[in-house]
N, C-alpha and C positions, 0 to 999 in steps of 0.2 A: 657513377656516383648515386647514392641513394637519395630519395626525396621524402620529405615530411610535409604534412599539411598544417597550416594555421587552422585552429578549430573552426573558425568561421568560414574558411575556404572549403573545408570538407562539407560543412552544412550546406553551403550554396551549391556545391557540386551535386550533392544528393537531392536537393530541392529541384534543380534543373532537370535531373534525370526523371524525377517524379512528374514534372510538368510535361516532358515529352512522352512519358508513358500514358498520360491522360489525353494527349493530342491524337495519338495514333498507336495502335497495337504494334509493339516491337520497335517503335521509334527510339525508345530510351536505349536500346542495345546499340543502335547506330551511333547515338550521341556518346555513350560511354566508350565505344571503340575509338571514336575520333579524339575524345579528350585523353584517353589512356595513351593513344599514339603520341599526342603532344607531351604528356608526362615522360614517356619513354625517350623522346627526342631530347627533351630538356635535360634529363638525367644523364644521357649518353654524351651530350656536348653542350654543357650549360653556357659556355662563352659564345656560342653560335649566334645568339640574339643580342642585339645591342640594348643599352640602357634605355628604358622607357621614361623613367623619372628617378633621378638620383641613382641609387644602386638597384632599383627594381627593373627587371627585364620583362619583355612581353613576347610570348609565342602565340601566334594566332592558331585557332583550331580550324581544321579544314571542314568545309560543308556548313557548319553551324556558326552562328554569329557570336562566338565566345573567344576569349583569350585567356591564357594561363599567365598570371603574373607571379614572378618568383624572384628570390634573392639567392645569391650563391654564398653559403655559409662556409665555415672552415672545412667540414667534411660531409656536407649534404646540401641539397637544394631545398629551400623552404618555399612551398607553394603558398603565396600570399592570398591569391584570389583566383577563382574560376569565374571570370567576369563576363557578363553579357555586354557586348560592345555598344549597345544603345542605352545602357543603364547610366544612372547619374555618375558623372566622372568623379573620381577621387574618393568614392565612398569607402574604399579599402585602406586609405592612408594611415588610419589609426593602428593598423595591424603591423606596421613596419617598426621594428626596434630601432631606436635612435641611440647611437653611441655618442655620449657627450664627454 
């Protein structure tokens, strides 16, 4: 299944990669590889991770303190957040579409 990013999720992913680039030479490539691995796992088997909050699911990123938050849409996976696990909880909630 393909995946798409919420625009703010893509921005935070890029910001985190830049942060790691500033920390140590080449560290951003390790970060990107770990996050891309999580994206791949989520797109291959989106039902593998249980619901984190309502219909939002969470896949933890190996090595780095990040999680990929996503929803399963009709024909794709929507990446809601690439969240630092120590960040303010729930900052991403406004990104989730509510069906009324």
